[in-house]
LOKEMAR-255962 format. One record per residue: x, y, z of N, C-alpha, C in turn. Coordinates in nm, 2 decimals, always signed. Layout:
n_east, n_north, n_up, ca_east, ca_north, ca_up, c_east, c_north, c_up
X, Y, Z, X, Y, Z, X, Y, Z
...
REM end
This chain:
n_east, n_north, n_up, ca_east, ca_north, ca_up, c_east, c_north, c_up
-3.05, -3.37, +4.76, -3.11, -3.22, +4.66, -2.99, -3.19, +4.60
-3.03, -3.19, +4.45, -2.90, -3.10, +4.34, -2.99, -2.98, +4.31
-2.89, -2.89, +4.25, -2.94, -2.77, +4.24, -2.90, -2.73, +4.08
-3.02, -2.73, +3.98, -2.98, -2.71, +3.83, -2.88, -2.59, +3.84
-2.78, -2.62, +3.72, -2.65, -2.54, +3.72, -2.76, -2.40, +3.60
-2.88, -2.43, +3.59, -2.92, -2.34, +3.43, -3.03, -2.27, +3.49
-3.12, -2.28, +3.57, -3.26, -2.24, +3.62, -3.23, -2.21, +3.74
-3.17, -2.25, +3.86, -3.12, -2.28, +3.98, -3.21, -2.38, +4.07
-3.30, -2.45, +3.99, -3.41, -2.50, +4.10, -3.34, -2.61, +4.16
-3.41, -2.68, +4.24, -3.35, -2.78, +4.33, -3.45, -2.90, +4.28
-3.36, -3.02, +4.27, -3.44, -3.14, +4.21, -3.35, -3.27, +4.26
-3.43, -3.39, +4.27, -3.38, -3.48, +4.30, -3.36, -3.58, +4.17
-3.43, -3.58, +4.09, -3.41, -3.69, +3.98, -3.43, -3.59, +3.84
-3.31, -3.55, +3.81, -3.29, -3.43, +3.71, -3.26, -3.56, +3.57
-3.27, -3.46, +3.47, -3.22, -3.49, +3.35, -3.08, -3.54, +3.35
-2.99, -3.47, +3.41, -2.86, -3.53, +3.39, -2.81, -3.46, +3.57
-2.71, -3.47, +3.62, -2.65, -3.46, +3.74, -2.66, -3.30, +3.78
-2.63, -3.23, +3.67, -2.62, -3.08, +3.70, -2.76, -3.01, +3.65
-2.84, -3.09, +3.57, -2.99, -3.01, +3.48, -3.07, -3.05, +3.54
-3.19, -2.98, +3.57, -3.29, -3.05, +3.61, -3.38, -3.11, +3.50
-3.37, -3.06, +3.37, -3.47, -3.10, +3.27, -3.40, -3.09, +3.15
-3.45, -3.17, +3.05, -3.35, -3.12, +2.93, -3.39, -3.01, +2.85
-3.47, -2.94, +2.85, -3.48, -2.82, +2.82, -3.33, -2.71, +2.92
-3.33, -2.73, +3.00, -3.22, -2.68, +3.09, -3.09, -2.70, +3.06
-3.08, -2.83, +3.00, -2.96, -2.89, +2.96, -2.92, -2.84, +2.83
-3.01, -2.84, +2.70, -2.99, -2.81, +2.57, -2.97, -2.64, +2.60
-3.04, -2.55, +2.64, -3.04, -2.43, +2.66, -2.88, -2.38, +2.75
-2.82, -2.49, +2.81, -2.69, -2.42, +2.87, -2.60, -2.53, +2.76
-2.60, -2.56, +2.69, -2.53, -2.60, +2.56, -2.53, -2.49, +2.47
-2.65, -2.50, +2.43, -2.62, -2.36, +2.32, -2.57, -2.26, +2.37
-2.59, -2.19, +2.50, -2.51, -2.09, +2.53, -2.37, -2.11, +2.56
-2.30, -2.21, +2.58, -2.21, -2.25, +2.56, -2.14, -2.22, +2.46
-2.23, -2.30, +2.35, -2.17, -2.30, +2.18, -2.16, -2.15, +2.17
-2.25, -2.04, +2.19, -2.24, -1.94, +2.13, -2.14, -1.82, +2.21
-2.05, -1.90, +2.34, -1.97, -1.82, +2.38, -2.05, -1.70, +2.47
-2.16, -1.68, +2.50, -2.21, -1.61, +2.60, -2.28, -1.67, +2.71
-2.32, -1.61, +2.81, -2.42, -1.65, +2.97, -2.54, -1.59, +2.93
-2.63, -1.64, +2.98, -2.81, -1.63, +2.95, -2.86, -1.65, +3.12
-2.96, -1.61, +3.14, -3.06, -1.63, +3.29, -3.18, -1.71, +3.26
-3.21, -1.78, +3.30, -3.37, -1.84, +3.29, -3.44, -1.73, +3.34
-3.57, -1.75, +3.28, -3.69, -1.66, +3.35, -3.74, -1.68, +3.48
-3.66, -1.78, +3.53, -3.69, -1.80, +3.69, -3.62, -1.72, +3.75
-3.55, -1.63, +3.70, -3.40, -1.55, +3.79, -3.30, -1.62, +3.86
-3.27, -1.75, +3.82, -3.21, -1.81, +3.88, -3.03, -1.81, +3.83
-2.95, -1.90, +3.87, -2.82, -1.89, +3.88, -2.79, -1.87, +3.71
-2.70, -1.79, +3.72, -2.63, -1.76, +3.52, -2.50, -1.82, +3.50
-2.51, -1.91, +3.40, -2.45, -2.03, +3.35, -2.31, -1.95, +3.33
-2.23, -2.08, +3.37, -2.08, -1.96, +3.33, -2.03, -2.05, +3.22
-1.96, -1.94, +3.13, -1.92, -1.98, +3.00, -1.81, -2.10, +3.02
-1.80, -2.22, +2.99, -1.74, -2.36, +3.00, -1.74, -2.38, +2.87
-1.61, -2.51, +2.84, -1.60, -2.56, +2.73, -1.71, -2.68, +2.69
-1.74, -2.69, +2.54, -1.87, -2.74, +2.49, -1.84, -2.88, +2.50
-1.95, -2.91, +2.55, -1.97, -3.07, +2.60, -2.10, -3.17, +2.54
-2.05, -3.26, +2.47, -2.13, -3.33, +2.40, -2.20, -3.41, +2.49
-2.34, -3.44, +2.48, -2.42, -3.52, +2.54, -2.38, -3.67, +2.50
-2.41, -3.77, +2.61, -2.38, -3.92, +2.56, -2.54, -3.94, +2.62
-2.63, -4.01, +2.49, -2.77, -4.06, +2.55, -2.75, -4.14, +2.59
-2.83, -4.23, +2.67, -2.88, -4.39, +2.70, -2.92, -4.46, +2.57
-2.90, -4.56, +2.55, -2.92, -4.67, +2.45, -3.05, -4.72, +2.47
-3.09, -4.70, +2.58, -3.23, -4.77, +2.62, -3.34, -4.68, +2.63
-3.33, -4.57, +2.72, -3.41, -4.47, +2.76, -3.42, -4.35, +2.68
-3.29, -4.30, +2.61, -3.30, -4.20, +2.54, -3.23, -4.09, +2.61
-3.25, -4.06, +2.76, -3.19, -3.99, +2.84, -3.02, -3.99, +2.88
-2.99, -3.86, +2.90, -2.86, -3.81, +2.92, -2.76, -3.90, +2.99
-2.68, -3.99, +2.97, -2.59, -4.05, +3.04, -2.48, -4.02, +3.09
-2.45, -3.91, +3.05, -2.29, -3.84, +3.03, -2.27, -3.73, +2.96
-2.15, -3.70, +2.91, -2.11, -3.58, +2.82, -1.98, -3.63, +2.81
-1.92, -3.56, +2.67, -1.77, -3.58, +2.65, -1.69, -3.55, +2.70
-1.70, -3.44, +2.83, -1.62, -3.42, +2.89, -1.61, -3.45, +3.04
-1.76, -3.46, +3.08, -1.74, -3.52, +3.22, -1.77, -3.65, +3.23
-1.75, -3.73, +3.10, -1.81, -3.85, +3.11, -1.91, -3.93, +3.17
-1.93, -4.03, +3.20, -2.11, -4.13, +3.21, -2.12, -4.04, +3.40
-2.22, -4.03, +3.40, -2.27, -4.02, +3.54, -2.24, -4.14, +3.59
-2.24, -4.10, +3.77, -2.29, -4.18, +3.85, -2.41, -4.34, +3.80
-2.38, -4.44, +3.80, -2.49, -4.53, +3.80, -2.50, -4.60, +3.67
-2.44, -4.46, +3.55, -2.45, -4.53, +3.39, -2.35, -4.65, +3.36
-2.36, -4.66, +3.25, -2.28, -4.77, +3.22, -2.25, -4.79, +3.05
-2.12, -4.86, +3.02, -2.10, -4.87, +2.88, -2.06, -5.02, +2.83
-2.07, -5.03, +2.74, -1.97, -5.18, +2.71, -2.02, -5.23, +2.56
-1.96, -5.32, +2.53, -1.99, -5.40, +2.38, -2.12, -5.52, +2.42
-2.20, -5.52, +2.34, -2.30, -5.63, +2.39, -2.28, -5.78, +2.37
-2.29, -5.85, +2.49, -2.24, -5.99, +2.44, -2.33, -6.06, +2.34
-2.38, -6.02, +2.25, -2.46, -6.07, +2.16, -2.37, -6.10, +2.05
-2.40, -5.93, +1.98, -2.35, -5.92, +1.87, -2.23, -5.82, +1.87
-2.16, -5.77, +2.00, -2.08, -5.68, +1.98, -2.12, -5.52, +1.98
-2.24, -5.52, +1.96, -2.23, -5.35, +1.98, -2.21, -5.27, +2.04
-2.16, -5.15, +2.04, -2.10, -5.07, +2.18, -2.29, -5.03, +2.24
-2.32, -4.98, +2.36, -2.41, -4.93, +2.43, -2.36, -4.87, +2.53
-2.45, -4.77, +2.57, -2.45, -4.70, +2.68, -2.59, -4.68, +2.77
-2.60, -4.71, +2.87, -2.72, -4.69, +2.98, -2.67, -4.56, +3.09
-2.79, -4.52, +3.12, -2.81, -4.45, +3.22, -2.79, -4.49, +3.34
-2.87, -4.58, +3.40, -2.88, -4.61, +3.49, -2.88, -4.79, +3.51
-2.86, -4.86, +3.63, -2.90, -5.00, +3.66, -3.00, -5.06, +3.58
-3.13, -4.98, +3.61, -3.22, -5.05, +3.52, -3.22, -5.01, +3.38
-3.17, -4.98, +3.32, -3.13, -4.97, +3.18, -3.04, -5.06, +3.15
-2.96, -5.06, +3.22, -2.84, -5.17, +3.23, -2.89, -5.32, +3.21
-2.99, -5.33, +3.33, -3.05, -5.44, +3.31, -3.14, -5.50, +3.21
-3.23, -5.37, +3.16, -3.25, -5.39, +3.03, -3.17, -5.45, +2.91
-3.06, -5.43, +2.88, -2.95, -5.45, +2.76, -2.93, -5.60, +2.81
-2.91, -5.60, +2.96, -2.86, -5.72, +3.00, -2.96, -5.87, +2.95
-3.09, -5.81, +3.00, -3.22, -5.94, +2.95, -3.24, -5.95, +2.86
-3.22, -5.82, +2.74, -3.23, -5.82, +2.63, -3.15, -5.93, +2.55
-3.02, -5.89, +2.58, -2.88, -5.97, +2.49, -2.91, -6.13, +2.52
-2.93, -6.14, +2.69, -2.96, -6.27, +2.74, -3.08, -6.32, +2.66
-3.19, -6.29, +2.63, -3.31, -6.35, +2.52, -3.26, -6.35, +2.41
-3.18, -6.29, +2.32, -3.10, -6.33, +2.28, -3.06, -6.41, +2.23
-2.97, -6.43, +2.33, -2.83, -6.52, +2.31, -2.94, -6.66, +2.32
-3.07, -6.66, +2.44, -3.13, -6.79, +2.48, -3.19, -6.82, +2.32
-3.24, -6.71, +2.26, -3.28, -6.77, +2.13, -3.25, -6.83, +2.04
-3.08, -6.78, +2.00, -3.00, -6.82, +1.91, -2.97, -6.98, +1.98
-2.92, -6.98, +2.13, -2.93, -7.14, +2.10, -3.03, -7.21, +2.14
-3.15, -7.15, +2.16, -3.26, -7.25, +2.12, -3.29, -7.31, +1.93
-3.25, -7.18, +1.93, -3.22, -7.20, +1.73, -3.18, -7.34, +1.72
-3.04, -7.28, +1.74, -2.95, -7.38, +1.75, -2.98, -7.52, +1.76
-3.02, -7.50, +1.93, -3.04, -7.66, +1.94, -3.15, -7.73, +1.90
-3.24, -7.62, +1.79, -3.36, -7.69, +1.76, -3.29, -7.75, +1.61
-3.21, -7.67, +1.55, -3.12, -7.71, +1.44, -3.06, -7.86, +1.45
-3.01, -7.85, +1.55, -2.95, -7.97, +1.59, -3.00, -8.12, +1.60
-3.13, -8.10, +1.66, -3.19, -8.17, +1.71, -3.26, -8.23, +1.53
-3.29, -8.15, +1.47, -3.34, -8.15, +1.35, -3.23, -8.24, +1.28
-3.11, -8.17, +1.26, -3.01, -8.26, +1.23, -3.00, -8.40, +1.22
-2.99, -8.45, +1.39, -2.99, -8.55, +1.45, -3.10, -8.62, +1.38
-3.23, -8.57, +1.37, -3.34, -8.68, +1.33, -3.33, -8.72, +1.24
-3.28, -8.61, +1.13, -3.25, -8.65, +0.99, -3.16, -8.75, +0.99
-3.07, -8.74, +1.04, -2.94, -8.85, +1.06, -2.97, -8.98, +1.12
-3.10, -8.99, +1.17, -3.14, -9.08, +1.23, -3.23, -9.16, +1.12
-3.29, -9.07, +1.07, -3.36, -9.14, +0.95, -3.31, -9.18, +0.86
-3.20, -9.12, +0.82, -3.13, -9.17, +0.68, -3.04, -9.28, +0.76
-3.00, -9.34, +0.85, -2.96, -9.44, +0.90, -3.05, -9.54, +0.90
-3.18, -9.49, +0.93, -3.29, -9.62, +0.98, -3.28, -9.67, +0.80
-3.32, -9.57, +0.70, -3.33, -9.60, +0.57, -3.26, -9.69, +0.52
-3.11, -9.64, +0.58, -3.00, -9.77, +0.51, -3.02, -9.90, +0.55
-3.02, -9.88, +0.72, -3.06, -9.99, +0.73, -3.13, -10.09, +0.68
-3.29, -10.05, +0.66, -3.39, -10.10, +0.64, -3.36, -10.15, +0.45
-3.30, -10.07, +0.38, -3.22, -10.10, +0.27, -3.14, -10.24, +0.24
-3.07, -10.20, +0.37, -2.99, -10.33, +0.35, -3.06, -10.46, +0.38
-3.15, -10.43, +0.51, -3.25, -10.54, +0.52, -3.31, -10.60, +0.41
-3.38, -10.53, +0.30, -3.44, -10.54, +0.20, -3.37, -10.62, +0.09
-3.23, -10.56, +0.11, -3.14, -10.63, +0.00, -3.08, -10.78, +0.04
-3.08, -10.80, +0.18, -3.07, -10.93, +0.24, -3.17, -11.03, +0.22
-3.31, -10.98, +0.22, -3.43, -11.06, +0.22, -3.44, -11.09, +0.07
-3.41, -11.02, -0.01, -3.44, -11.05, -0.16, -3.31, -11.17, -0.21
-3.21, -11.15, -0.15, -3.08, -11.25, -0.17, -3.14, -11.39, -0.12
-3.18, -11.36, -0.01, -3.22, -11.50, +0.05, -3.34, -11.54, -0.05
-3.42, -11.48, -0.08, -3.53, -11.55, -0.19, -3.47, -11.60, -0.30
-3.38, -11.50, -0.37, -3.34, -11.58, -0.46, -3.22, -11.74, -0.42
-3.15, -11.74, -0.33, -3.11, -11.87, -0.27, -3.21, -11.99, -0.27
-3.30, -11.93, -0.22, -3.42, -12.04, -0.15, -3.50, -12.09, -0.31
-3.48, -11.99, -0.41, -3.56, -12.02, -0.55, -3.43, -12.18, -0.56
-3.31, -12.13, -0.57, -3.22, -12.21, -0.65, -3.25, -12.35, -0.55
-3.22, -12.34, -0.42, -3.30, -12.43, -0.35, -3.38, -12.53, -0.42
-3.51, -12.49, -0.43, -3.62, -12.54, -0.49, -3.58, -12.63, -0.60
-3.52, -12.54, -0.68, -3.48, -12.59, -0.85, -3.41, -12.74, -0.78
-3.28, -12.75, -0.72, -3.21, -12.85, -0.68, -3.29, -12.97, -0.64
-3.36, -12.95, -0.56, -3.43, -13.05, -0.47, -3.53, -13.11, -0.56
-3.62, -13.04, -0.64, -3.72, -13.08, -0.75, -3.61, -13.16, -0.86
-3.50, -13.14, -0.84, -3.46, -13.23, -0.95, -3.33, -13.35, -0.88
-3.38, -13.38, -0.75, -3.33, -13.49, -0.65, -3.16, -13.44, -0.64
-3.12, -13.30, -0.67, -2.96, -13.30, -0.60, -2.97, -13.16, -0.45
-3.02, -13.31, -0.38, -3.05, -13.27, -0.20, -2.90, -13.21, -0.16
-2.80, -13.23, -0.20, -2.68, -13.19, -0.14, -2.68, -13.02, -0.16
-2.69, -13.00, -0.30, -2.67, -12.87, -0.35, -2.80, -12.78, -0.30
-2.89, -12.83, -0.27, -3.07, -12.78, -0.20, -3.02, -12.76, -0.08
-2.99, -12.86, -0.01, -2.91, -12.79, +0.11, -2.84, -12.69, +0.12
-2.73, -12.69, +0.07, -2.64, -12.57, +0.10, -2.72, -12.42, +0.03
-2.79, -12.44, -0.08, -2.87, -12.33, -0.09, -2.97, -12.25, +0.01
-3.05, -12.35, +0.03, -3.14, -12.31, +0.17, -3.06, -12.29, +0.28
-2.95, -12.36, +0.32, -2.88, -12.31, +0.43, -2.83, -12.14, +0.37
-2.80, -12.09, +0.29, -2.75, -11.97, +0.24, -2.88, -11.89, +0.26
-2.99, -11.92, +0.20, -3.10, -11.82, +0.24, -3.14, -11.79, +0.38
-3.14, -11.90, +0.46, -3.16, -11.90, +0.61, -3.03, -11.81, +0.67
-2.93, -11.82, +0.62, -2.82, -11.73, +0.69, -2.85, -11.59, +0.67
-2.92, -11.57, +0.54, -2.93, -11.39, +0.49, -3.09, -11.37, +0.57
-3.17, -11.44, +0.59, -3.30, -11.43, +0.62, -3.34, -11.54, +0.76
-3.29, -11.55, +0.84, -3.33, -11.67, +0.96, -3.49, -11.69, +0.97
-3.55, -11.58, +0.93, -3.69, -11.56, +0.97, -3.77, -11.62, +0.83
-3.70, -11.67, +0.71, -3.77, -11.73, +0.60, -3.79, -11.86, +0.65
-3.92, -11.88, +0.67, -3.99, -12.01, +0.72, -3.97, -12.09, +0.61
-4.00, -12.07, +0.49, -4.02, -12.16, +0.34, -3.89, -12.24, +0.35
-3.79, -12.16, +0.40, -3.63, -12.23, +0.37, -3.60, -12.34, +0.46
-3.65, -12.32, +0.56, -3.64, -12.45, +0.69, -3.74, -12.56, +0.62
-3.85, -12.54, +0.58, -3.93, -12.65, +0.52, -3.86, -12.70, +0.40
-3.77, -12.65, +0.33, -3.71, -12.70, +0.21, -3.57, -12.80, +0.23
-3.50, -12.72, +0.36, -3.39, -12.77, +0.38, -3.44, -12.92, +0.46
-3.56, -12.90, +0.52, -3.60, -13.05, +0.63, -3.65, -13.17, +0.50
-3.72, -13.08, +0.41, -3.76, -13.20, +0.30, -3.63, -13.25, +0.21
-3.52, -13.16, +0.18, -3.39, -13.23, +0.14, -3.33, -13.36, +0.25
-3.34, -13.31, +0.39, -3.25, -13.38, +0.48, -3.38, -13.53, +0.46
-3.49, -13.50, +0.43, -3.57, -13.62, +0.49, -3.56, -13.71, +0.37
-3.53, -13.66, +0.24, -3.53, -13.74, +0.09, -3.38, -13.83, +0.13
-3.30, -13.77, +0.20, -3.17, -13.83, +0.21, -3.16, -13.92, +0.30
-3.25, -13.91, +0.40, -3.27, -14.03, +0.52, -3.24, -13.95, +0.63
-3.17, -13.86, +0.63, -3.13, -13.79, +0.75, -3.27, -13.71, +0.86
-3.31, -13.81, +0.92, -3.44, -13.81, +0.96, -3.44, -13.66, +1.08
-3.32, -13.67, +1.17, -3.33, -13.59, +1.30, -3.28, -13.45, +1.22
-3.24, -13.42, +1.13, -3.22, -13.30, +1.10, -3.34, -13.26, +1.06
-3.42, -13.34, +0.91, -3.51, -13.29, +0.90, -3.64, -13.24, +1.00
-3.63, -13.34, +1.07, -3.75, -13.28, +1.22, -3.69, -13.16, +1.28
-3.55, -13.14, +1.29, -3.54, -13.03, +1.31, -3.57, -12.87, +1.26
-3.56, -12.89, +1.14, -3.55, -12.80, +1.00, -3.75, -12.78, +1.03
-3.82, -12.92, +1.02, -3.94, -12.88, +1.05, -3.99, -12.79, +1.17
-3.96, -12.85, +1.30, -3.97, -12.80, +1.39, -3.96, -12.64, +1.40
-3.85, -12.58, +1.31, -3.81, -12.44, +1.31, -3.94, -12.38, +1.19
-3.97, -12.47, +1.10, -4.04, -12.37, +1.00, -4.20, -12.41, +1.08
-4.24, -12.47, +1.16, -4.34, -12.45, +1.25, -4.37, -12.35, +1.34
-4.23, -12.35, +1.41, -4.23, -12.22, +1.52, -4.26, -12.08, +1.42
-4.22, -12.10, +1.29, -4.20, -11.97, +1.26, -4.37, -11.93, +1.16
-4.45, -12.05, +1.15, -4.56, -12.06, +1.07, -4.60, -12.19, +1.13
-4.73, -12.17, +1.18, -4.77, -12.28, +1.29, -4.88, -12.33, +1.19
-4.93, -12.27, +1.10, -5.05, -12.30, +1.00, -5.00, -12.35, +0.87
-4.89, -12.45, +0.87, -4.85, -12.51, +0.76, -4.87, -12.65, +0.78
-4.98, -12.71, +0.68, -5.02, -12.81, +0.67, -4.89, -12.92, +0.58
-4.82, -12.85, +0.51, -4.72, -12.91, +0.45, -4.62, -12.98, +0.58
-4.57, -12.86, +0.64, -4.47, -12.91, +0.78, -4.48, -13.00, +0.86
-4.64, -12.99, +0.91, -4.64, -13.09, +0.98, -4.64, -13.25, +0.95
-4.73, -13.26, +0.82, -4.72, -13.39, +0.76, -4.58, -13.38, +0.69
-4.48, -13.34, +0.66, -4.35, -13.40, +0.66, -4.29, -13.41, +0.77
-4.30, -13.35, +0.89, -4.26, -13.39, +1.02, -4.31, -13.51, +1.04
-4.42, -13.58, +1.02, -4.52, -13.68, +1.06, -4.43, -13.78, +0.98
-4.39, -13.76, +0.86, -4.34, -13.87, +0.77, -4.23, -13.91, +0.83
-4.11, -13.82, +0.83, -3.99, -13.81, +0.90, -4.03, -13.89, +1.05
-4.14, -13.89, +1.14, -4.13, -13.96, +1.25, -4.19, -14.10, +1.24
-4.25, -14.11, +1.12, -4.32, -14.29, +1.10, -4.17, -14.35, +1.05
-4.09, -14.27, +0.95, -3.92, -14.34, +0.92, -3.85, -14.38, +1.04
-3.86, -14.31, +1.15, -3.80, -14.34, +1.27, -3.87, -14.45, +1.33
-3.97, -14.49, +1.28, -4.06, -14.57, +1.40, -4.16, -14.52, +1.50
-4.18, -14.40, +1.51, -4.24, -14.30, +1.61, -4.42, -14.31, +1.53
-4.51, -14.38, +1.52, -4.58, -14.40, +1.45, -4.71, -14.29, +1.55
-4.70, -14.29, +1.70, -4.79, -14.21, +1.73, -4.77, -14.09, +1.69
-4.64, -14.03, +1.74, -4.61, -13.91, +1.66, -4.64, -13.87, +1.51
-4.60, -13.96, +1.45, -4.63, -13.92, +1.27, -4.78, -13.88, +1.29
-4.88, -14.01, +1.34, -5.01, -13.99, +1.33, -5.08, -13.85, +1.40
-5.02, -13.82, +1.49, -5.05, -13.70, +1.58, -5.03, -13.59, +1.44
-4.92, -13.59, +1.36, -4.88, -13.44, +1.29, -4.96, -13.48, +1.19
-4.98, -13.57, +1.13, -5.10, -13.59, +1.03, -5.25, -13.57, +1.06
-5.28, -13.56, +1.18, -5.43, -13.50, +1.23, -5.41, -13.34, +1.24
-5.28, -13.33, +1.30, -5.27, -13.17, +1.30, -5.27, -13.10, +1.16
-5.21, -13.17, +1.05, -5.24, -13.11, +0.93, -5.40, -13.09, +0.87
-5.47, -13.19, +0.88, -5.56, -13.22, +0.85, -5.68, -13.12, +0.92
-5.60, -13.05, +1.05, -5.70, -12.96, +1.12, -5.70, -12.83, +1.05
-5.53, -12.85, +0.98, -5.51, -12.70, +0.91, -5.58, -12.69, +0.78
-5.57, -12.83, +0.71, -5.63, -12.79, +0.60, -5.74, -12.95, +0.58
-5.84, -12.97, +0.58, -5.93, -13.13, +0.57, -5.89, -13.21, +0.44
-5.87, -13.10, +0.36, -5.82, -13.17, +0.20, -5.68, -13.20, +0.17
-5.62, -13.19, +0.27, -5.49, -13.19, +0.22, -5.45, -13.34, +0.23
-5.40, -13.37, +0.05, -5.43, -13.50, +0.04, -5.32, -13.58, +0.06
-5.21, -13.50, +0.07, -5.06, -13.58, +0.12, -5.09, -13.64, +0.29
-5.15, -13.55, +0.35, -5.19, -13.58, +0.50, -5.30, -13.70, +0.51
-5.37, -13.71, +0.42, -5.47, -13.81, +0.43, -5.45, -13.91, +0.40
-5.33, -13.92, +0.29, -5.28, -14.03, +0.23, -5.20, -14.14, +0.36
-5.11, -14.02, +0.39, -4.99, -14.06, +0.49, -5.08, -14.12, +0.64
-5.18, -14.04, +0.68, -5.24, -14.09, +0.78, -5.32, -14.25, +0.75
-5.38, -14.27, +0.65, -5.42, -14.34, +0.57, -5.32, -14.50, +0.61
-5.24, -14.45, +0.57, -5.12, -14.56, +0.56, -5.06, -14.58, +0.72
-5.04, -14.48, +0.76, -5.03, -14.55, +0.92, -5.11, -14.60, +0.98
-5.23, -14.58, +0.96, -5.32, -14.66, +1.05, -5.35, -14.83, +0.95
-5.32, -14.84, +0.82, -5.32, -14.96, +0.78, -5.21, -15.05, +0.86
-5.09, -14.97, +0.85, -4.97, -15.04, +0.92, -4.99, -15.08, +1.03
-5.03, -15.03, +1.10, -5.07, -15.06, +1.22, -5.17, -15.17, +1.27
-5.30, -15.17, +1.14, -5.35, -15.29, +1.13, -5.31, -15.44, +1.12
-5.22, -15.39, +1.02, -5.15, -15.51, +0.99, -5.04, -15.58, +1.04
-4.99, -15.47, +1.14, -4.90, -15.52, +1.25, -5.00, -15.61, +1.34
-5.10, -15.54, +1.40, -5.18, -15.60, +1.49, -5.24, -15.72, +1.44
-5.27, -15.75, +1.32, -5.34, -15.86, +1.26, -5.22, -15.97, +1.24
-5.10, -15.93, +1.25, -4.98, -16.00, +1.22, -4.97, -16.09, +1.35
-4.94, -15.98, +1.48, -4.90, -16.02, +1.61, -5.03, -16.12, +1.68
-5.16, -16.10, +1.63, -5.26, -16.19, +1.63, -5.25, -16.34, +1.59
-5.17, -16.33, +1.45, -5.17, -16.48, +1.36, -5.04, -16.53, +1.44
-4.95, -16.46, +1.51, -4.84, -16.53, +1.57, -4.87, -16.58, +1.67
-4.96, -16.49, +1.77, -5.03, -16.54, +1.87, -5.08, -16.68, +1.88
-5.14, -16.68, +1.77, -5.25, -16.79, +1.74, -5.12, -16.94, +1.69
-5.07, -16.93, +1.64, -5.01, -17.01, +1.61, -4.91, -17.08, +1.73
-4.86, -16.99, +1.78, -4.81, -17.02, +1.90, -4.84, -17.09, +1.99
-4.99, -17.08, +2.00, -5.08, -17.13, +2.12, -5.12, -17.27, +2.03
-5.12, -17.30, +1.93, -5.16, -17.44, +1.83, -5.03, -17.50, +1.85
-4.92, -17.44, +1.84, -4.78, -17.52, +1.85, -4.74, -17.57, +1.96
-4.77, -17.50, +2.08, -4.78, -17.55, +2.22, -4.88, -17.65, +2.28
-5.00, -17.62, +2.21, -5.12, -17.72, +2.22, -5.07, -17.86, +2.13
-5.02, -17.87, +2.04, -4.98, -18.00, +2.00, -4.85, -18.03, +2.07
-4.79, -17.97, +2.12, -4.67, -18.04, +2.19, -4.73, -18.10, +2.30
-4.82, -18.05, +2.38, -4.86, -18.13, +2.50, -4.94, -18.24, +2.46
-4.98, -18.25, +2.36, -5.05, -18.38, +2.30, -4.94, -18.50, +2.30
-5.01, -18.62, +2.36, -4.96, -18.77, +2.33, -4.89, -18.81, +2.20
-4.77, -18.89, +2.17, -4.79, -18.95, +2.05, -4.78, -19.08, +2.03
-4.82, -19.16, +1.94, -4.80, -19.30, +1.97, -4.74, -19.36, +1.86
-4.71, -19.48, +1.86, -4.61, -19.55, +1.75, -4.65, -19.59, +1.61
-4.68, -19.55, +1.50, -4.75, -19.61, +1.42, -4.76, -19.79, +1.36
-4.65, -19.84, +1.42, -4.63, -19.96, +1.41, -4.68, -20.08, +1.50
-4.63, -20.04, +1.63, -4.68, -20.10, +1.73, -4.80, -20.05, +1.84
-4.81, -19.92, +1.80, -4.93, -19.86, +1.91, -4.83, -19.80, +2.04
-4.72, -19.83, +2.09, -4.67, -19.79, +2.17, -4.67, -19.64, +2.19
-4.67, -19.59, +2.30, -4.67, -19.47, +2.37, -4.53, -19.39, +2.33
-4.51, -19.27, +2.28, -4.39, -19.22, +2.24, -4.35, -19.10, +2.34
-4.25, -19.08, +2.37, -4.20, -18.96, +2.43, -4.19, -18.84, +2.37
-4.20, -18.73, +2.41, -4.21, -18.60, +2.30, -4.06, -18.63, +2.29
-4.03, -18.58, +2.16, -3.89, -18.54, +2.12, -3.83, -18.63, +2.08
-3.89, -18.78, +2.09, -3.80, -18.90, +2.05, -3.85, -18.95, +1.89
-3.76, -18.98, +1.81, -3.78, -18.99, +1.70, -3.77, -19.17, +1.66
-3.76, -19.26, +1.76, -3.76, -19.39, +1.70, -3.84, -19.42, +1.82
-3.96, -19.54, +1.80, -4.02, -19.60, +1.91, -3.92, -19.72, +2.02
-3.95, -19.67, +2.10, -3.88, -19.76, +2.23, -3.89, -19.90, +2.21
-4.00, -19.95, +2.17, -4.07, -20.07, +2.16, -4.02, -20.17, +2.04
-4.05, -20.10, +1.96, -4.01, -20.17, +1.83, -3.94, -20.13, +1.74
-3.84, -20.02, +1.78, -3.77, -19.92, +1.70, -3.79, -19.85, +1.57
-3.89, -19.82, +1.50, -3.97, -19.82, +1.40, -3.94, -19.61, +1.42
-3.90, -19.60, +1.32, -3.89, -19.46, +1.28, -3.99, -19.35, +1.27
-4.03, -19.24, +1.35, -4.17, -19.19, +1.36, -4.18, -19.12, +1.22
REM end
């Protein structure tokens, strides 16, 4: 327990360490300013004349944390704010904790804001990079389309070497441009390079399996290599996609006609071979004397006549 220096009352939790309340403290300070002594109505002790002191108030609760003569009371604290450097005074650890928590919250809030700004900037940067990449892709696709168009012009004018060069450039710029594989394959086919043509038609079909043209062109290449079965299968696949596709119809009919002609030729050759064998097995006679002749002998052994 402490005793108030102004009113003489005992207290345990006063306004300051020497005064029980704000009223006693202010009256004592007023008495010090006037250079006189006064006694409270409670009849307590008399405040002695002492040097004038200015109170130091807590930045949190407003209570006196000390004075200009005695300094800070026990438990009080002072220092600059870790957030903005502003000087603060606290009268107790509880008030100090309020300052620390408040400053920490401010710092965390600023950190969160800075983090949010950084995340927004990073997202904007990623978006800009994505836009730049997309623009680059679009530009390459446009250049690929122009190269493909040049290839088509060369091919339609039977300039297949130049056409292949332009188609290859289009494929380099846009490896997913299915038409460029089809065009280059057709140019290879027209040059008689059927293996390269089939490879390009394979890629054309891989990128677009609904191309009646690619199946038909590959079928024609197969037929040219003597692979009629594979060619007919491709013509039939083309007609499954487009039953009215004339090129596939014509090529399928031609392939079947060729198979029929080859079958008829084989049957005719077989029949002629059989007749020749039968004729060779029949005995022959001399036309002059009627003697029997040995097979393969040109003169009659009896009369010497030439057969």
